[in-house]
PyMOL Python script that loads the backbone (N, CA, C, O; Angstrom):
from pymol import cmd

cmd.read_pdbstr("""\
ATOM      1  N   MET A   1       0.098  12.632   8.652  1.00  0.00           N
ATOM      2  CA  MET A   1       0.152  14.034   8.322  1.00  0.00           C
ATOM      3  C   MET A   1      -0.149  14.827   9.589  1.00  0.00           C
ATOM      4  O   MET A   1      -1.038  14.468  10.361  1.00  0.00           O
ATOM      5  N   ASP A   2       0.600  15.910   9.796  1.00  0.00           N
ATOM      6  CA  ASP A   2       0.389  16.722  10.988  1.00  0.00           C
ATOM      7  C   ASP A   2      -0.536  17.902  10.686  1.00  0.00           C
ATOM      8  O   ASP A   2      -1.072  18.002   9.582  1.00  0.00           O
ATOM      9  N   SER A   3      -0.724  18.785  11.651  1.00  0.00           N
ATOM     10  CA  SER A   3      -1.650  19.914  11.495  1.00  0.00           C
ATOM     11  C   SER A   3      -1.181  20.927  10.455  1.00  0.00           C
ATOM     12  O   SER A   3      -1.988  21.721   9.972  1.00  0.00           O
ATOM     13  N   ASN A   4       0.109  20.917  10.096  1.00  0.00           N
ATOM     14  CA  ASN A   4       0.629  21.809   9.056  1.00  0.00           C
ATOM     15  C   ASN A   4       0.500  21.206   7.663  1.00  0.00           C
ATOM     16  O   ASN A   4       0.887  21.833   6.677  1.00  0.00           O
ATOM     17  N   GLY A   5      -0.041  19.991   7.575  1.00  0.00           N
ATOM     18  CA  GLY A   5      -0.195  19.327   6.289  1.00  0.00           C
ATOM     19  C   GLY A   5       1.059  18.620   5.819  1.00  0.00           C
ATOM     20  O   GLY A   5       1.151  18.238   4.652  1.00  0.00           O
ATOM     21  N   LEU A   6       2.030  18.437   6.707  1.00  0.00           N
ATOM     22  CA  LEU A   6       3.277  17.767   6.351  1.00  0.00           C
ATOM     23  C   LEU A   6       3.342  16.395   7.017  1.00  0.00           C
ATOM     24  O   LEU A   6       2.550  16.090   7.909  1.00  0.00           O
ATOM     25  N   ALA A   7       4.287  15.579   6.579  1.00  0.00           N
ATOM     26  CA  ALA A   7       4.447  14.238   7.139  1.00  0.00           C
ATOM     27  C   ALA A   7       5.918  13.969   7.413  1.00  0.00           C
ATOM     28  O   ALA A   7       6.791  14.721   6.981  1.00  0.00           O
ATOM     29  N   ASP A   8       6.178  12.897   8.130  1.00  0.00           N
ATOM     30  CA  ASP A   8       7.535  12.420   8.411  1.00  0.00           C
ATOM     31  C   ASP A   8       7.653  10.998   7.848  1.00  0.00           C
ATOM     32  O   ASP A   8       7.672  10.033   8.611  1.00  0.00           O
ATOM     33  N   PRO A   9       7.733  10.864   6.522  1.00  0.00           N
ATOM     34  CA  PRO A   9       7.669   9.535   5.904  1.00  0.00           C
ATOM     35  C   PRO A   9       8.959   8.729   6.026  1.00  0.00           C
ATOM     36  O   PRO A   9      10.055   9.269   6.181  1.00  0.00           O
ATOM     37  N   TYR A  10       8.776   7.419   5.950  1.00  0.00           N
ATOM     38  CA  TYR A  10       9.871   6.456   5.889  1.00  0.00           C
ATOM     39  C   TYR A  10       9.339   5.221   5.167  1.00  0.00           C
ATOM     40  O   TYR A  10       8.134   5.091   4.949  1.00  0.00           O
ATOM     41  N   VAL A  11      10.242   4.320   4.799  1.00  0.00           N
ATOM     42  CA  VAL A  11       9.864   3.089   4.106  1.00  0.00           C
ATOM     43  C   VAL A  11      10.257   1.910   4.975  1.00  0.00           C
ATOM     44  O   VAL A  11      11.366   1.864   5.508  1.00  0.00           O
ATOM     45  N   LYS A  12       9.332   0.940   5.121  1.00  0.00           N
ATOM     46  CA  LYS A  12       9.620  -0.300   5.830  1.00  0.00           C
ATOM     47  C   LYS A  12       9.599  -1.439   4.824  1.00  0.00           C
ATOM     48  O   LYS A  12       8.678  -1.539   4.014  1.00  0.00           O
ATOM     49  N   LEU A  13      10.613  -2.300   4.874  1.00  0.00           N
ATOM     50  CA  LEU A  13      10.677  -3.480   4.019  1.00  0.00           C
ATOM     51  C   LEU A  13      10.619  -4.724   4.887  1.00  0.00           C
ATOM     52  O   LEU A  13      11.300  -4.821   5.908  1.00  0.00           O
ATOM     53  N   HIS A  14       9.792  -5.678   4.464  1.00  0.00           N
ATOM     54  CA  HIS A  14       9.698  -6.967   5.141  1.00  0.00           C
ATOM     55  C   HIS A  14      10.004  -8.042   4.111  1.00  0.00           C
ATOM     56  O   HIS A  14       9.409  -8.063   3.034  1.00  0.00           O
ATOM     57  N   LEU A  15      10.920  -8.925   4.435  1.00  0.00           N
ATOM     58  CA  LEU A  15      11.275 -10.036   3.573  1.00  0.00           C
ATOM     59  C   LEU A  15      10.460 -11.238   4.035  1.00  0.00           C
ATOM     60  O   LEU A  15      10.643 -11.736   5.146  1.00  0.00           O
ATOM     61  N   LEU A  16       9.551 -11.701   3.162  1.00  0.00           N
ATOM     62  CA  LEU A  16       8.626 -12.782   3.524  1.00  0.00           C
ATOM     63  C   LEU A  16       8.925 -14.042   2.732  1.00  0.00           C
ATOM     64  O   LEU A  16       9.409 -13.918   1.607  1.00  0.00           O
ATOM     65  N   PRO A  17       8.677 -15.229   3.226  1.00  0.00           N
ATOM     66  CA  PRO A  17       8.246 -15.507   4.592  1.00  0.00           C
ATOM     67  C   PRO A  17       9.399 -15.344   5.571  1.00  0.00           C
ATOM     68  O   PRO A  17      10.572 -15.491   5.229  1.00  0.00           O
ATOM     69  N   GLY A  18       9.022 -15.040   6.776  1.00  0.00           N
ATOM     70  CA  GLY A  18       9.998 -14.860   7.843  1.00  0.00           C
ATOM     71  C   GLY A  18       9.493 -13.846   8.839  1.00  0.00           C
ATOM     72  O   GLY A  18       8.982 -12.793   8.457  1.00  0.00           O
ATOM     73  N   ALA A  19       9.631 -14.153  10.107  1.00  0.00           N
ATOM     74  CA  ALA A  19       9.121 -13.266  11.148  1.00  0.00           C
ATOM     75  C   ALA A  19      10.230 -12.690  12.019  1.00  0.00           C
ATOM     76  O   ALA A  19       9.950 -11.984  12.987  1.00  0.00           O
ATOM     77  N   SER A  20      11.479 -12.981  11.688  1.00  0.00           N
ATOM     78  CA  SER A  20      12.564 -12.500  12.544  1.00  0.00           C
ATOM     79  C   SER A  20      12.856 -11.023  12.287  1.00  0.00           C
ATOM     80  O   SER A  20      12.517 -10.478  11.237  1.00  0.00           O
ATOM     81  N   LYS A  21      13.480 -10.403  13.256  1.00  0.00           N
ATOM     82  CA  LYS A  21      13.821  -8.985  13.146  1.00  0.00           C
ATOM     83  C   LYS A  21      14.791  -8.730  11.993  1.00  0.00           C
ATOM     84  O   LYS A  21      14.790  -7.645  11.413  1.00  0.00           O
ATOM     85  N   SER A  22      15.621  -9.725  11.657  1.00  0.00           N
ATOM     86  CA  SER A  22      16.585  -9.556  10.565  1.00  0.00           C
ATOM     87  C   SER A  22      15.908  -9.495   9.199  1.00  0.00           C
ATOM     88  O   SER A  22      16.549  -9.138   8.211  1.00  0.00           O
ATOM     89  N   ASN A  23      14.618  -9.838   9.128  1.00  0.00           N
ATOM     90  CA  ASN A  23      13.871  -9.766   7.872  1.00  0.00           C
ATOM     91  C   ASN A  23      13.180  -8.416   7.690  1.00  0.00           C
ATOM     92  O   ASN A  23      12.450  -8.222   6.719  1.00  0.00           O
ATOM     93  N   LYS A  24      13.404  -7.480   8.618  1.00  0.00           N
ATOM     94  CA  LYS A  24      12.761  -6.169   8.554  1.00  0.00           C
ATOM     95  C   LYS A  24      13.820  -5.077   8.472  1.00  0.00           C
ATOM     96  O   LYS A  24      14.772  -5.059   9.253  1.00  0.00           O
ATOM     97  N   LEU A  25      13.644  -4.176   7.523  1.00  0.00           N
ATOM     98  CA  LEU A  25      14.538  -3.028   7.388  1.00  0.00           C
ATOM     99  C   LEU A  25      13.704  -1.765   7.261  1.00  0.00           C
ATOM    100  O   LEU A  25      12.534  -1.823   6.882  1.00  0.00           O
ATOM    101  N   ARG A  26      14.311  -0.614   7.580  1.00  0.00           N
ATOM    102  CA  ARG A  26      13.604   0.670   7.555  1.00  0.00           C
ATOM    103  C   ARG A  26      14.575   1.752   7.119  1.00  0.00           C
ATOM    104  O   ARG A  26      15.739   1.757   7.518  1.00  0.00           O
ATOM    105  N   THR A  27      14.082   2.673   6.290  1.00  0.00           N
ATOM    106  CA  THR A  27      14.903   3.806   5.880  1.00  0.00           C
ATOM    107  C   THR A  27      14.926   4.849   6.993  1.00  0.00           C
ATOM    108  O   THR A  27      14.210   4.733   7.988  1.00  0.00           O
ATOM    109  N   LYS A  28      15.746   5.849   6.809  1.00  0.00           N
ATOM    110  CA  LYS A  28      15.729   7.000   7.702  1.00  0.00           C
ATOM    111  C   LYS A  28      14.440   7.773   7.459  1.00  0.00           C
ATOM    112  O   LYS A  28      13.888   7.747   6.358  1.00  0.00           O
ATOM    113  N   THR A  29      13.969   8.455   8.483  1.00  0.00           N
ATOM    114  CA  THR A  29      12.792   9.309   8.369  1.00  0.00           C
ATOM    115  C   THR A  29      13.204  10.632   7.746  1.00  0.00           C
ATOM    116  O   THR A  29      14.216  11.221   8.127  1.00  0.00           O
ATOM    117  N   ILE A  30      12.417  11.092   6.793  1.00  0.00           N
ATOM    118  CA  ILE A  30      12.647  12.408   6.194  1.00  0.00           C
ATOM    119  C   ILE A  30      11.575  13.333   6.759  1.00  0.00           C
ATOM    120  O   ILE A  30      10.388  13.163   6.478  1.00  0.00           O
ATOM    121  N   ARG A  31      11.985  14.281   7.529  1.00  0.00           N
ATOM    122  CA  ARG A  31      11.063  15.124   8.295  1.00  0.00           C
ATOM    123  C   ARG A  31      10.375  16.185   7.436  1.00  0.00           C
ATOM    124  O   ARG A  31      10.946  16.718   6.485  1.00  0.00           O
ATOM    125  N   THR A  32       9.142  16.466   7.808  1.00  0.00           N
ATOM    126  CA  THR A  32       8.312  17.565   7.295  1.00  0.00           C
ATOM    127  C   THR A  32       8.303  17.685   5.775  1.00  0.00           C
ATOM    128  O   THR A  32       8.694  18.714   5.225  1.00  0.00           O
ATOM    129  N   THR A  33       7.858  16.638   5.105  1.00  0.00           N
ATOM    130  CA  THR A  33       7.740  16.681   3.652  1.00  0.00           C
ATOM    131  C   THR A  33       6.618  15.768   3.179  1.00  0.00           C
ATOM    132  O   THR A  33       6.293  14.772   3.824  1.00  0.00           O
ATOM    133  N   LEU A  34       6.039  16.124   2.051  1.00  0.00           N
ATOM    134  CA  LEU A  34       5.077  15.254   1.377  1.00  0.00           C
ATOM    135  C   LEU A  34       5.683  14.658   0.116  1.00  0.00           C
ATOM    136  O   LEU A  34       5.041  13.859  -0.565  1.00  0.00           O
ATOM    137  N   ASN A  35       6.914  15.044  -0.197  1.00  0.00           N
ATOM    138  CA  ASN A  35       7.600  14.556  -1.396  1.00  0.00           C
ATOM    139  C   ASN A  35       8.991  14.038  -1.033  1.00  0.00           C
ATOM    140  O   ASN A  35       9.997  14.633  -1.418  1.00  0.00           O
ATOM    141  N   PRO A  36       9.047  12.938  -0.298  1.00  0.00           N
ATOM    142  CA  PRO A  36      10.352  12.439   0.143  1.00  0.00           C
ATOM    143  C   PRO A  36      11.148  11.819  -1.001  1.00  0.00           C
ATOM    144  O   PRO A  36      10.583  11.267  -1.945  1.00  0.00           O
ATOM    145  N   VAL A  37      12.458  11.920  -0.896  1.00  0.00           N
ATOM    146  CA  VAL A  37      13.375  11.264  -1.831  1.00  0.00           C
ATOM    147  C   VAL A  37      14.415  10.551  -0.983  1.00  0.00           C
ATOM    148  O   VAL A  37      15.094  11.163  -0.159  1.00  0.00           O
ATOM    149  N   TRP A  38      14.527   9.245  -1.201  1.00  0.00           N
ATOM    150  CA  TRP A  38      15.520   8.455  -0.474  1.00  0.00           C
ATOM    151  C   TRP A  38      16.640   8.079  -1.421  1.00  0.00           C
ATOM    152  O   TRP A  38      16.402   7.742  -2.581  1.00  0.00           O
ATOM    153  N   ASN A  39      17.848   8.139  -0.925  1.00  0.00           N
ATOM    154  CA  ASN A  39      19.013   7.659  -1.655  1.00  0.00           C
ATOM    155  C   ASN A  39      19.771   6.743  -0.695  1.00  0.00           C
ATOM    156  O   ASN A  39      20.887   7.039  -0.267  1.00  0.00           O
ATOM    157  N   GLU A  40      19.126   5.623  -0.373  1.00  0.00           N
ATOM    158  CA  GLU A  40      19.669   4.679   0.597  1.00  0.00           C
ATOM    159  C   GLU A  40      19.716   3.287  -0.018  1.00  0.00           C
ATOM    160  O   GLU A  40      18.920   2.955  -0.897  1.00  0.00           O
ATOM    161  N   THR A  41      20.635   2.499   0.445  1.00  0.00           N
ATOM    162  CA  THR A  41      20.708   1.094   0.072  1.00  0.00           C
ATOM    163  C   THR A  41      20.435   0.272   1.320  1.00  0.00           C
ATOM    164  O   THR A  41      21.141   0.396   2.321  1.00  0.00           O
ATOM    165  N   LEU A  42      19.412  -0.564   1.257  1.00  0.00           N
ATOM    166  CA  LEU A  42      19.079  -1.437   2.375  1.00  0.00           C
ATOM    167  C   LEU A  42      19.576  -2.832   2.034  1.00  0.00           C
ATOM    168  O   LEU A  42      19.282  -3.354   0.958  1.00  0.00           O
ATOM    169  N   VAL A  43      20.328  -3.437   2.946  1.00  0.00           N
ATOM    170  CA  VAL A  43      20.972  -4.721   2.678  1.00  0.00           C
ATOM    171  C   VAL A  43      20.513  -5.755   3.701  1.00  0.00           C
ATOM    172  O   VAL A  43      20.581  -5.529   4.909  1.00  0.00           O
ATOM    173  N   TYR A  44      20.047  -6.884   3.196  1.00  0.00           N
ATOM    174  CA  TYR A  44      19.745  -8.032   4.048  1.00  0.00           C
ATOM    175  C   TYR A  44      20.995  -8.892   4.126  1.00  0.00           C
ATOM    176  O   TYR A  44      21.511  -9.328   3.098  1.00  0.00           O
ATOM    177  N   HIS A  45      21.483  -9.139   5.324  1.00  0.00           N
ATOM    178  CA  HIS A  45      22.683  -9.951   5.523  1.00  0.00           C
ATOM    179  C   HIS A  45      22.286 -11.395   5.813  1.00  0.00           C
ATOM    180  O   HIS A  45      21.258 -11.649   6.442  1.00  0.00           O
ATOM    181  N   GLY A  46      23.102 -12.335   5.353  1.00  0.00           N
ATOM    182  CA  GLY A  46      22.869 -13.744   5.645  1.00  0.00           C
ATOM    183  C   GLY A  46      21.817 -14.394   4.777  1.00  0.00           C
ATOM    184  O   GLY A  46      21.341 -15.482   5.104  1.00  0.00           O
ATOM    185  N   ILE A  47      21.438 -13.759   3.675  1.00  0.00           N
ATOM    186  CA  ILE A  47      20.448 -14.318   2.759  1.00  0.00           C
ATOM    187  C   ILE A  47      21.177 -14.740   1.488  1.00  0.00           C
ATOM    188  O   ILE A  47      21.855 -13.928   0.859  1.00  0.00           O
ATOM    189  N   THR A  48      21.040 -15.992   1.117  1.00  0.00           N
ATOM    190  CA  THR A  48      21.699 -16.478  -0.095  1.00  0.00           C
ATOM    191  C   THR A  48      20.844 -16.171  -1.322  1.00  0.00           C
ATOM    192  O   THR A  48      19.657 -15.872  -1.195  1.00  0.00           O
ATOM    193  N   ASN A  49      21.442 -16.244  -2.497  1.00  0.00           N
ATOM    194  CA  ASN A  49      20.681 -16.054  -3.739  1.00  0.00           C
ATOM    195  C   ASN A  49      19.573 -17.087  -3.850  1.00  0.00           C
ATOM    196  O   ASN A  49      18.487 -16.779  -4.340  1.00  0.00           O
ATOM    197  N   GLU A  50      19.831 -18.304  -3.402  1.00  0.00           N
ATOM    198  CA  GLU A  50      18.809 -19.355  -3.430  1.00  0.00           C
ATOM    199  C   GLU A  50      17.632 -18.991  -2.523  1.00  0.00           C
ATOM    200  O   GLU A  50      16.475 -19.179  -2.899  1.00  0.00           O
ATOM    201  N   ASP A  51      17.929 -18.469  -1.332  1.00  0.00           N
ATOM    202  CA  ASP A  51      16.868 -18.024  -0.417  1.00  0.00           C
ATOM    203  C   ASP A  51      16.059 -16.885  -1.033  1.00  0.00           C
ATOM    204  O   ASP A  51      14.835 -16.856  -0.910  1.00  0.00           O
ATOM    205  N   MET A  52      16.734 -15.954  -1.689  1.00  0.00           N
ATOM    206  CA  MET A  52      16.049 -14.796  -2.279  1.00  0.00           C
ATOM    207  C   MET A  52      15.040 -15.210  -3.340  1.00  0.00           C
ATOM    208  O   MET A  52      14.027 -14.534  -3.522  1.00  0.00           O
ATOM    209  N   GLN A  53      15.294 -16.299  -4.037  1.00  0.00           N
ATOM    210  CA  GLN A  53      14.364 -16.764  -5.068  1.00  0.00           C
ATOM    211  C   GLN A  53      13.052 -17.246  -4.465  1.00  0.00           C
ATOM    212  O   GLN A  53      12.045 -17.338  -5.168  1.00  0.00           O
ATOM    213  N   LYS A  54      13.050 -17.554  -3.181  1.00  0.00           N
ATOM    214  CA  LYS A  54      11.855 -18.068  -2.502  1.00  0.00           C
ATOM    215  C   LYS A  54      11.157 -16.999  -1.673  1.00  0.00           C
ATOM    216  O   LYS A  54      10.142 -17.276  -1.034  1.00  0.00           O
ATOM    217  N   LYS A  55      11.687 -15.785  -1.678  1.00  0.00           N
ATOM    218  CA  LYS A  55      11.161 -14.744  -0.798  1.00  0.00           C
ATOM    219  C   LYS A  55      10.530 -13.601  -1.589  1.00  0.00           C
ATOM    220  O   LYS A  55      10.743 -13.461  -2.794  1.00  0.00           O
ATOM    221  N   THR A  56       9.756 -12.798  -0.884  1.00  0.00           N
ATOM    222  CA  THR A  56       9.053 -11.661  -1.457  1.00  0.00           C
ATOM    223  C   THR A  56       9.264 -10.442  -0.572  1.00  0.00           C
ATOM    224  O   THR A  56       9.299 -10.561   0.652  1.00  0.00           O
ATOM    225  N   LEU A  57       9.402  -9.278  -1.180  1.00  0.00           N
ATOM    226  CA  LEU A  57       9.449  -8.028  -0.418  1.00  0.00           C
ATOM    227  C   LEU A  57       8.045  -7.477  -0.265  1.00  0.00           C
ATOM    228  O   LEU A  57       7.259  -7.459  -1.211  1.00  0.00           O
ATOM    229  N   ARG A  58       7.750  -7.033   0.930  1.00  0.00           N
ATOM    230  CA  ARG A  58       6.466  -6.373   1.162  1.00  0.00           C
ATOM    231  C   ARG A  58       6.762  -5.032   1.767  1.00  0.00           C
ATOM    232  O   ARG A  58       5.841  -4.270   2.060  1.00  0.00           O
TER     233      ARG A  58
END
""", "prot")
cmd.dss("prot")
cmd.show_as("cartoon", "prot")
cmd.util.cbc("prot")
cmd.orient("prot")
């Protein structure tokens, strides 16, 4: 939060287990708001349905 009481929020997703950069995604930053609304689709590429059953989003 800045001195005006506003923030520049975003969402970070980590697909665990896994430490590679391809397991991390981030939304666009929505500037100067405390009530952000995202209408984005984040897609992990190269992950099979079988792999997804063993993973967790954080």
